[in-house]
N, C-alpha and C positions, 0 to 999 in steps of 0.2 A: 451441482457443479458438472460442467461438461468437459470432456477430454478431447484433446486434438486427435484427429484420425490416425496419425502415425503410431500412436500407442498400440492400436489394435493390430498393427503389422508385426509387432514384437512377438518373440517366442514366449516371453514371460510377461503377460499382460498385468498381472497383479503387482509385479515389481515396478513396472512402468507407471502404474496408477499411484503407487506409494511415492515414487520419485516426483511425479507431477504434483501431488498434494503438498509435499514438502516445499516445492518451489513456490506454489501459490500461497502457502502459509507465510513464507519468508517475505514475499512481495507485500502482502497485506500488513504484516508487522512493520515493515519499512515505511509503508504509506502512512500508517497511524502515527509513527514518530515524526515524520515530515509534516503531517497535517497539524500536529500540536505546535511545532515550531512556527509554521506559517501563520497559524491562528494568533499566536502571541505577538508576532510582528505586526499583523493587521490591527490587533487591539492597541498596540503602542502607537501606531500611526493615527488611529481614531482619537486616542487620548490627547495626542499632540494637537490635533485639529480642534478639539473642544476647549483647550486651555485658552483663557483670555489673553489677548495680545496686549503687551505693555508698550 
């Protein structure tokens, strides 16, 4: 993981690194949730396309 350069301008670099890690972790958790929802929507659309037309 790389850190933005402004972190190293801080007087407390370790605190800034922890804060940055938490932000990145929350971002990835949110992306995982959204990707699961998006995947289910895509699967539903594909299923509808495969159903025989009456």
